[in-house]
PDB file of N, CA, C and O in Angstrom, chain B, residues numbered from 101:
ATOM      1  N   MET B 101      72.969 -24.186 -47.815  1.00  0.00           N
ATOM      2  CA  MET B 101      73.667 -23.612 -48.942  1.00  0.00           C
ATOM      3  C   MET B 101      73.327 -24.414 -50.202  1.00  0.00           C
ATOM      4  O   MET B 101      73.323 -25.645 -50.177  1.00  0.00           O
ATOM      5  N   LYS B 102      73.046 -23.719 -51.288  1.00  0.00           N
ATOM      6  CA  LYS B 102      72.701 -24.373 -52.545  1.00  0.00           C
ATOM      7  C   LYS B 102      73.941 -24.591 -53.389  1.00  0.00           C
ATOM      8  O   LYS B 102      74.907 -23.832 -53.309  1.00  0.00           O
ATOM      9  N   THR B 103      73.902 -25.640 -54.198  1.00  0.00           N
ATOM     10  CA  THR B 103      74.995 -25.933 -55.113  1.00  0.00           C
ATOM     11  C   THR B 103      74.524 -25.665 -56.536  1.00  0.00           C
ATOM     12  O   THR B 103      73.456 -26.126 -56.937  1.00  0.00           O
ATOM     13  N   PHE B 104      75.309 -24.930 -57.290  1.00  0.00           N
ATOM     14  CA  PHE B 104      75.000 -24.648 -58.688  1.00  0.00           C
ATOM     15  C   PHE B 104      76.072 -25.264 -59.574  1.00  0.00           C
ATOM     16  O   PHE B 104      77.263 -25.180 -59.275  1.00  0.00           O
ATOM     17  N   TYR B 105      75.644 -25.877 -60.653  1.00  0.00           N
ATOM     18  CA  TYR B 105      76.561 -26.452 -61.621  1.00  0.00           C
ATOM     19  C   TYR B 105      76.436 -25.664 -62.926  1.00  0.00           C
ATOM     20  O   TYR B 105      75.339 -25.520 -63.466  1.00  0.00           O
ATOM     21  N   LEU B 106      77.530 -25.169 -63.416  1.00  0.00           N
ATOM     22  CA  LEU B 106      77.540 -24.476 -64.699  1.00  0.00           C
ATOM     23  C   LEU B 106      78.014 -25.460 -65.752  1.00  0.00           C
ATOM     24  O   LEU B 106      79.118 -25.997 -65.662  1.00  0.00           O
ATOM     25  N   VAL B 107      77.176 -25.692 -66.748  1.00  0.00           N
ATOM     26  CA  VAL B 107      77.485 -26.684 -67.775  1.00  0.00           C
ATOM     27  C   VAL B 107      77.322 -26.037 -69.144  1.00  0.00           C
ATOM     28  O   VAL B 107      76.298 -25.419 -69.434  1.00  0.00           O
ATOM     29  N   ARG B 108      78.306 -26.183 -69.948  1.00  0.00           N
ATOM     30  CA  ARG B 108      78.266 -25.695 -71.316  1.00  0.00           C
ATOM     31  C   ARG B 108      77.463 -26.678 -72.152  1.00  0.00           C
ATOM     32  O   ARG B 108      77.452 -27.873 -71.855  1.00  0.00           O
ATOM     33  N   HIS B 109      76.801 -26.204 -73.175  1.00  0.00           N
ATOM     34  CA  HIS B 109      76.003 -27.091 -74.015  1.00  0.00           C
ATOM     35  C   HIS B 109      76.899 -28.123 -74.706  1.00  0.00           C
ATOM     36  O   HIS B 109      78.082 -27.873 -74.939  1.00  0.00           O
ATOM     37  N   ALA B 110      76.329 -29.268 -75.028  1.00  0.00           N
ATOM     38  CA  ALA B 110      77.063 -30.312 -75.734  1.00  0.00           C
ATOM     39  C   ALA B 110      77.133 -29.961 -77.218  1.00  0.00           C
ATOM     40  O   ALA B 110      76.365 -29.133 -77.708  1.00  0.00           O
ATOM     41  N   GLN B 111      78.047 -30.589 -77.913  1.00  0.00           N
ATOM     42  CA  GLN B 111      78.237 -30.322 -79.338  1.00  0.00           C
ATOM     43  C   GLN B 111      77.044 -30.842 -80.146  1.00  0.00           C
ATOM     44  O   GLN B 111      76.563 -31.950 -79.909  1.00  0.00           O
ATOM     45  N   TYR B 112      76.585 -30.055 -81.074  1.00  0.00           N
ATOM     46  CA  TYR B 112      75.423 -30.427 -81.873  1.00  0.00           C
ATOM     47  C   TYR B 112      75.798 -30.547 -83.345  1.00  0.00           C
ATOM     48  O   TYR B 112      76.842 -30.067 -83.789  1.00  0.00           O
ATOM     49  N   ASP B 113      74.916 -31.198 -84.077  1.00  0.00           N
ATOM     50  CA  ASP B 113      75.105 -31.404 -85.510  1.00  0.00           C
ATOM     51  C   ASP B 113      74.203 -30.417 -86.241  1.00  0.00           C
ATOM     52  O   ASP B 113      72.983 -30.468 -86.085  1.00  0.00           O
ATOM     53  N   ASN B 114      74.783 -29.518 -87.036  1.00  0.00           N
ATOM     54  CA  ASN B 114      74.010 -28.480 -87.696  1.00  0.00           C
ATOM     55  C   ASN B 114      74.496 -28.286 -89.139  1.00  0.00           C
ATOM     56  O   ASN B 114      75.069 -27.245 -89.461  1.00  0.00           O
ATOM     57  N   PRO B 115      74.272 -29.271 -90.001  1.00  0.00           N
ATOM     58  CA  PRO B 115      74.786 -29.173 -91.371  1.00  0.00           C
ATOM     59  C   PRO B 115      74.100 -28.096 -92.214  1.00  0.00           C
ATOM     60  O   PRO B 115      74.666 -27.657 -93.215  1.00  0.00           O
ATOM     61  N   LEU B 116      72.897 -27.660 -91.835  1.00  0.00           N
ATOM     62  CA  LEU B 116      72.166 -26.655 -92.612  1.00  0.00           C
ATOM     63  C   LEU B 116      72.350 -25.239 -92.058  1.00  0.00           C
ATOM     64  O   LEU B 116      71.710 -24.299 -92.530  1.00  0.00           O
ATOM     65  N   ASN B 117      73.222 -25.087 -91.060  1.00  0.00           N
ATOM     66  CA  ASN B 117      73.482 -23.793 -90.427  1.00  0.00           C
ATOM     67  C   ASN B 117      72.206 -23.116 -89.938  1.00  0.00           C
ATOM     68  O   ASN B 117      72.001 -21.921 -90.152  1.00  0.00           O
ATOM     69  N   ILE B 118      71.358 -23.890 -89.284  1.00  0.00           N
ATOM     70  CA  ILE B 118      70.131 -23.372 -88.687  1.00  0.00           C
ATOM     71  C   ILE B 118      70.513 -22.514 -87.482  1.00  0.00           C
ATOM     72  O   ILE B 118      71.403 -22.880 -86.715  1.00  0.00           O
ATOM     73  N   LEU B 119      69.849 -21.385 -87.317  1.00  0.00           N
ATOM     74  CA  LEU B 119      70.106 -20.523 -86.177  1.00  0.00           C
ATOM     75  C   LEU B 119      69.681 -21.261 -84.907  1.00  0.00           C
ATOM     76  O   LEU B 119      68.493 -21.478 -84.666  1.00  0.00           O
ATOM     77  N   VAL B 120      70.644 -21.631 -84.126  1.00  0.00           N
ATOM     78  CA  VAL B 120      70.384 -22.445 -82.934  1.00  0.00           C
ATOM     79  C   VAL B 120      69.542 -21.646 -81.952  1.00  0.00           C
ATOM     80  O   VAL B 120      69.785 -20.460 -81.729  1.00  0.00           O
ATOM     81  N   GLY B 121      68.567 -22.298 -81.378  1.00  0.00           N
ATOM     82  CA  GLY B 121      67.654 -21.656 -80.456  1.00  0.00           C
ATOM     83  C   GLY B 121      66.323 -21.350 -81.120  1.00  0.00           C
ATOM     84  O   GLY B 121      65.319 -21.156 -80.435  1.00  0.00           O
ATOM     85  N   ARG B 122      66.306 -21.305 -82.428  1.00  0.00           N
ATOM     86  CA  ARG B 122      65.077 -21.055 -83.176  1.00  0.00           C
ATOM     87  C   ARG B 122      64.379 -22.357 -83.545  1.00  0.00           C
ATOM     88  O   ARG B 122      63.158 -22.471 -83.438  1.00  0.00           O
ATOM     89  N   LEU B 123      65.155 -23.323 -83.975  1.00  0.00           N
ATOM     90  CA  LEU B 123      64.624 -24.626 -84.347  1.00  0.00           C
ATOM     91  C   LEU B 123      65.421 -25.701 -83.620  1.00  0.00           C
ATOM     92  O   LEU B 123      66.585 -25.482 -83.284  1.00  0.00           O
ATOM     93  N   PRO B 124      64.822 -26.844 -83.375  1.00  0.00           N
ATOM     94  CA  PRO B 124      65.563 -27.900 -82.686  1.00  0.00           C
ATOM     95  C   PRO B 124      66.702 -28.450 -83.552  1.00  0.00           C
ATOM     96  O   PRO B 124      66.529 -28.674 -84.750  1.00  0.00           O
ATOM     97  N   VAL B 125      67.833 -28.658 -82.950  1.00  0.00           N
ATOM     98  CA  VAL B 125      68.956 -29.321 -83.613  1.00  0.00           C
ATOM     99  C   VAL B 125      69.314 -30.542 -82.783  1.00  0.00           C
ATOM    100  O   VAL B 125      69.087 -30.563 -81.573  1.00  0.00           O
ATOM    101  N   VAL B 126      69.869 -31.553 -83.422  1.00  0.00           N
ATOM    102  CA  VAL B 126      70.215 -32.789 -82.717  1.00  0.00           C
ATOM    103  C   VAL B 126      71.689 -32.761 -82.313  1.00  0.00           C
ATOM    104  O   VAL B 126      72.509 -32.093 -82.942  1.00  0.00           O
ATOM    105  N   LEU B 127      71.997 -33.487 -81.269  1.00  0.00           N
ATOM    106  CA  LEU B 127      73.382 -33.599 -80.829  1.00  0.00           C
ATOM    107  C   LEU B 127      74.155 -34.482 -81.800  1.00  0.00           C
ATOM    108  O   LEU B 127      73.613 -35.435 -82.360  1.00  0.00           O
ATOM    109  N   SER B 128      75.417 -34.153 -81.988  1.00  0.00           N
ATOM    110  CA  SER B 128      76.285 -35.017 -82.781  1.00  0.00           C
ATOM    111  C   SER B 128      76.642 -36.225 -81.927  1.00  0.00           C
ATOM    112  O   SER B 128      76.328 -36.250 -80.737  1.00  0.00           O
ATOM    113  N   SER B 129      77.284 -37.217 -82.505  1.00  0.00           N
ATOM    114  CA  SER B 129      77.666 -38.399 -81.722  1.00  0.00           C
ATOM    115  C   SER B 129      78.631 -38.000 -80.605  1.00  0.00           C
ATOM    116  O   SER B 129      78.586 -38.562 -79.511  1.00  0.00           O
ATOM    117  N   GLU B 130      79.501 -37.032 -80.882  1.00  0.00           N
ATOM    118  CA  GLU B 130      80.409 -36.533 -79.840  1.00  0.00           C
ATOM    119  C   GLU B 130      79.618 -35.792 -78.758  1.00  0.00           C
ATOM    120  O   GLU B 130      79.936 -35.889 -77.573  1.00  0.00           O
ATOM    121  N   GLY B 131      78.593 -35.057 -79.170  1.00  0.00           N
ATOM    122  CA  GLY B 131      77.750 -34.342 -78.217  1.00  0.00           C
ATOM    123  C   GLY B 131      76.993 -35.281 -77.297  1.00  0.00           C
ATOM    124  O   GLY B 131      76.842 -35.004 -76.107  1.00  0.00           O
ATOM    125  N   VAL B 132      76.517 -36.385 -77.842  1.00  0.00           N
ATOM    126  CA  VAL B 132      75.830 -37.393 -77.019  1.00  0.00           C
ATOM    127  C   VAL B 132      76.804 -37.944 -75.976  1.00  0.00           C
ATOM    128  O   VAL B 132      76.446 -38.091 -74.807  1.00  0.00           O
ATOM    129  N   ALA B 133      78.026 -38.248 -76.397  1.00  0.00           N
ATOM    130  CA  ALA B 133      79.032 -38.765 -75.468  1.00  0.00           C
ATOM    131  C   ALA B 133      79.333 -37.718 -74.386  1.00  0.00           C
ATOM    132  O   ALA B 133      79.479 -38.067 -73.215  1.00  0.00           O
ATOM    133  N   GLU B 134      79.425 -36.440 -74.773  1.00  0.00           N
ATOM    134  CA  GLU B 134      79.667 -35.373 -73.799  1.00  0.00           C
ATOM    135  C   GLU B 134      78.521 -35.290 -72.791  1.00  0.00           C
ATOM    136  O   GLU B 134      78.755 -35.163 -71.589  1.00  0.00           O
ATOM    137  N   ALA B 135      77.272 -35.362 -73.287  1.00  0.00           N
ATOM    138  CA  ALA B 135      76.105 -35.264 -72.412  1.00  0.00           C
ATOM    139  C   ALA B 135      76.056 -36.417 -71.406  1.00  0.00           C
ATOM    140  O   ALA B 135      75.717 -36.221 -70.239  1.00  0.00           O
ATOM    141  N   VAL B 136      76.394 -37.604 -71.868  1.00  0.00           N
ATOM    142  CA  VAL B 136      76.425 -38.763 -70.965  1.00  0.00           C
ATOM    143  C   VAL B 136      77.487 -38.567 -69.896  1.00  0.00           C
ATOM    144  O   VAL B 136      77.257 -38.846 -68.719  1.00  0.00           O
ATOM    145  N   LYS B 137      78.654 -38.083 -70.314  1.00  0.00           N
ATOM    146  CA  LYS B 137      79.751 -37.855 -69.364  1.00  0.00           C
ATOM    147  C   LYS B 137      79.371 -36.790 -68.338  1.00  0.00           C
ATOM    148  O   LYS B 137      79.651 -36.941 -67.149  1.00  0.00           O
ATOM    149  N   ILE B 138      78.732 -35.714 -68.799  1.00  0.00           N
ATOM    150  CA  ILE B 138      78.321 -34.638 -67.891  1.00  0.00           C
ATOM    151  C   ILE B 138      77.304 -35.121 -66.893  1.00  0.00           C
ATOM    152  O   ILE B 138      77.333 -34.729 -65.727  1.00  0.00           O
ATOM    153  N   SER B 139      76.394 -35.982 -67.348  1.00  0.00           N
ATOM    154  CA  SER B 139      75.323 -36.450 -66.462  1.00  0.00           C
ATOM    155  C   SER B 139      75.827 -37.313 -65.308  1.00  0.00           C
ATOM    156  O   SER B 139      75.171 -37.448 -64.275  1.00  0.00           O
ATOM    157  N   LYS B 140      77.007 -37.890 -65.512  1.00  0.00           N
ATOM    158  CA  LYS B 140      77.571 -38.733 -64.449  1.00  0.00           C
ATOM    159  C   LYS B 140      78.304 -37.867 -63.473  1.00  0.00           C
ATOM    160  O   LYS B 140      78.858 -38.370 -62.496  1.00  0.00           O
TER     161      LYS B 140
END
């Protein structure tokens, strides 16, 4: 039996309101903390 994990994306920093998915955006400091927590 396979195990699947559903994970929501981490919070990102988008001050220029770039359409996400079209250009790379960086994670906010809170998003980095979320990603680290999820990875554990």
